[in-house]
N, C-alpha and C positions, 0 to 999 in steps of 0.2 A: 123477660123478652124472649120469645121463642119463635121468631120468624125471620125470614131473610131480610137483608138490608135494602130498602128501596132507594133508588137514586133520585135526589131532589136538586133543585136549583140552589145557587149560592145564597140568593136573597131569602129563600125559604129556610135554608139552614140557619142563617143569622137570626131570623125571626124566632125560630124554635129555641135556639141557643140562648137568646136573651129573654125568653118568656119567663115571667115571674113564677109560673106554675111549676117550673123545673128549677129548684134552687141550686141543685148540683148538676153540672153537665161537663162533658169532656169531648174535645175535638182532638183527633190525632192523625198524623200521617207518618208512616214508616219511611225510612230512607229509600227513595226510588226516584225515577226520572219524571214521573207524572205528578199532577197536583191533586189527585183524588184523595180526599180526606174522609174520615168516618166521624159521625156525630153520635154520641151516646147521651141519652137523657135519662136521668136517674130519679128515684123517688126522694121524698123529703126526710127519710130516716137514714142514719148511718151507723146504727148500733148492731151491725152484723158481726157475728163470730164465725170465722171461717170454718171452724170445726162443725158448725151446725148447718153449713151450706151444702146442699145436695145438688151438684151441678148436673143439669140435663142437657141434651143435645140442643145446640143453638141458644143456650141460656148464657147471659153475660153478667159479670160483675165488674165494677170499677174498683181500683185499689189505689190507695195513697198511703205513704208512710213518711212522716217528717216529725222532727223534734221528739222522736221516740214513741210516737202515737201511730198506731196502725188502724186504718179505717176501710171498710168495704161498703160499696154502694150498689144497690140492686138496679140494674139497667132495665128500664121500662120500654124504651123505644130506641132503635138504632137506624141510621140512614147513611148513605154515601152522597158526597157532593164534590164538585171541583172548586177549589179555592180560587178567588179572583184577587189580583193585586193591582192597586191603583196608585198608592204613594202620593196622596194629596196633602197629608199633614206635614208641617214643618215645625221643628222645635225652635223656639225663639231664644231660649236661654238654657245653658247647661252648667250645672254646678256639682262639684265634688261634695258628697255628703261627708266623707272622711278627708280631712286636709293632710298635706304631706307631713307636717310635723307630728300629727297624730299617728300616721302610718309609720314614721320613723320610730315612734315610741313603741308601737306594736312589735317591730323587729328587735328593738333593744330588749323588751321584756321577753321575747321569744328566746333570744340568746341566753338570758339569765335562767330560763327554764331548762334549756339544753345542758347548761352547766350544773344545775341542781339535780336533774334526773338523768343519770348516765344511760338509762335504758330507753330514753326518748329519742326516736329516730327522725320523726317528721311530724309537723302539724300543718294544717291547711287554714289559712286566713283569707278573709274576703273583705272587699270594700264596695261602696255603692256610689252611683252617679245618678242625679235627678235630671230629667229632661222636662222643660217647661214649655207649654204650647200657647200660653197667653189667653186661654179660654177654657171653660169647663167642657169636658168631652163626654159623649156617650160611648159606650163600649162598641157599638156597631161602627161609629166613625173611626175608631182606632183599628178595628179588625179589617176594615176595608183598605187601610193604609199600611199593612204589615209588610216587612221585607219578603222578597222571594225566598222560597225554600230550596236550599241546595240538595243535590242527590244524596250526600253523605251526612245529612242531618235528620234527626228524629224530631218532628214538630208536634207540639201539643199545647192545648189551652185548657186549663182547669178552672171551672167556674164554681165559686163558693158564695152563693147569694150575690152580693155586689162586688166581690173581690175576684180578680182575674189574674192568673199566673200563666205567663206565656213563655215557652221555652223552645229553642232551636238547638237541641242537645246533640253532641256527637257521641254520647256515651250510653251504651246499653248496660243496665245492671244485670239483668238475667232474661234470657229468652228460652223458654222450654216448650217443646212440641212433643207431646206424649212423654217419652222418657229421655229424650236427648236435650241436653242443656248447653247453651252457648252464653258466654260472658266475655268480658274484655278487661284488660288493664290499660288505662289511658292516663298518662301523666308525662310531665316534662314538656316544656313549651318554648318554641322559638317563633318569631314573626315570619310572615311571608314577604316575598318581594315580587313586584310586577315584572321584573327582569328575570327571564328563565334561568340564565346562568347563575345569577346571584341567588335565586331561590334554591337551586341545586346545591350551591355552596352552603347555604344555611341548613339545608337538610342533612348534608354530610357532617357538618359541625355539630348539629343536634345529636346525631346518632353516636357521636364520640365525646360529647360533653360530659365530664365526670359528674357534675351535680345533677343534671337532668337524667342521665342513665341510672344513677343510684336512686333518684326519686321514683322513677318508674319501676325499678326492680323491687323496691320496698312494697309497692302496690301489688305487683305480680306474685311475689312470694306469699304475701298475706292472703290473697284470694285463693291461691292453690291450697294453702294450709286449711282454710275454711272449707273448701270443697272436699278435702280428704275425709272430713268427718261424715259426709253424707253421700258422696259420689264414688263411682268406679270409672275405670278407663279414662282417666284424666289426661288430656293431651294439650299442649300449648305450642303456639307458633314461635318462631324467632321474632324478636322485636323489629318493628317496621315503622315507617313514617306515615302518619294519618294526617292528611291535609284538610284544612278548612280554608275559608276565604281569606282571613286575616292572620291566622296562626296555623302552626303545624305541631303535632305531638308525636311522642313515641307510644306505640301501641303493641299489645300482645293479645292474640285471640286464643281463647281457651274453650274447649269442648269436653263434655263428660256425660256419663249416664247417671240418672237419678230416679229414685222411686217417687211417684207423684205425691205420696204421703209425706215425703221429706222436704218438699219444695219450700214451704213456708218456714220450716225450721231453719233451712239454709238461708233464706232471705233475712230472717231476724238475726242470724249470725253474721251475714255478709254486709248488710247495710247499716251504716255507711262504710264504704271501703276506705282505705288510707288515701285514696284519690280525693276524697271530700273531707276527711277527718284527720287522720294521722296514724302513727304507730308508736306505741301500743294504743289501741282505740280508746279505752276508758280513760286513761291518763290524758290523752290528747283532747278528748271531749271536755274534760274539766279545765284544762289549760286554755283552750280556745274560748270558752265562756268567760274565764277570768280576764283574758286579754280584750275580747271584743265587747263584752258586757251587755250585748243585746241578742235576743233570740234570732235565729235565721229564718224561722217560719218555713215557707215553702222552699226556699233556696236549698238545693242539694237533696231534696226529698226524692222518693221513688214514686213514679206514677205509671199507671197502665191499666189494661183490660185483660180479664181472664175468662176462659170458657172451659168446657170439659176436656179439651185437648191442648190448649195453648195458653201460655202466660208470657207476656212481653212487658217488662218494666224498664222505664227510661229514667236516667238520673237527671233531675231538674236543674241543669246548669245552662249557661249562655241564655240568660233569661231576664225577664223584667216583670214587675208587678204594677197593676193598675187597679184603682178603686173607681167604680163607675161615678161619673159626674165630677171627677177631680180634674185638675188642669195639668197634671204631671204624671210621668211614669218613673219608676225607680229601677235602674239597671244593677245587676250583680256581677262581680268578677272576683274569682278566687285564685289562689296560687299556693303551691306547696313550699313550705319553709323548712330548710335544713340548717344545721349549725353554720354552714358557710354562706348562707344566703345574703345577698346584698339588697338593701332597702329600695334603692332606685331601680334595680333590675326587676324586682318583684312588683313594684308600682307600675312600671311600664308593661309588664306581662299582663296585669289585670286590665290595664287600659286597652291593650291589643285584643283581649277577649271581649271587651265591650264595644269595640270600634265598629263592628258590623251594624249595630243599632245606632250608634252616634252618627256615623256617616250616612246611614239611610235617612234619618230624620233631619239631619242638617249637614250636608256634605262639606260646608265651609267651617264646621265647628273646630275650635281649638281648645282642647282640654289639657291643662298642664298636670 
């Protein structure tokens, strides 16, 4: 794809996105106040090796990495369009995929691993909630009913034949323009309040909460250690509160200088960060799989578009999965587990992270 991006209508964009001749496609919107999205249509092969890719001006490739597999997609066409939000779909039933007793077992097993491995600092567990709509849906019906995009969210939809992964992520994995790199450490979570004073109190409590401060510091320290192998002039901000609609987090912004030839070496070292995995990473990965016993697939993967100057990868969280012509979507919510974690607190944290979708599709929903 070596031409400028034409502006098209929302209906035209959906028609192209769902067209069977494009088995892989990607919609994205970076965090901003407008609703302008970009649509990338890729070819039907994914066997690209980045070392063999010679990027030219205005040539784009899609990139995804999940479950340890890295894939590049050659972008054949790209367009701009304004997303339109209708909210006509309503979920009729909501069910926890993981029940509370199963979640309690997760936490019990986690504590046993912390006792067994004294070097284990943190693991990240997740659970799922299914929303049922009472009828089989086509993907275009679902896309027309998506929640509004908030300015501090990175929105993307990844299409893999009949599978669709939709994310409203707050988290940038890596953003590189020429030789300048931006990333962030995002961890530690408290709910929001509609009352301004109460919300400020929650913010102050989060910034001084021992468990959450430590959880976020583990992520920050690990990211900086990984950057030190490939980057120079590393600078980090003081921790601050990053607010979403239903939750707020502790965040640290990090910038550095990097050679373009080292970018993917860093990504392979960096992803997944302890915000999605744990610390130490390899041990955490083995423990997570032993506890959860199911692959995460797209959840927590890295997704994005690159050209000869820029690479911006988003962490696939605050997300849900849909298979075309099915009657339900599956929501994902994760949380960082430390030795002192409480099962009920972590259960509620995952619910708060999924609440924006639950409330959007059924404002009267009660999920225990």
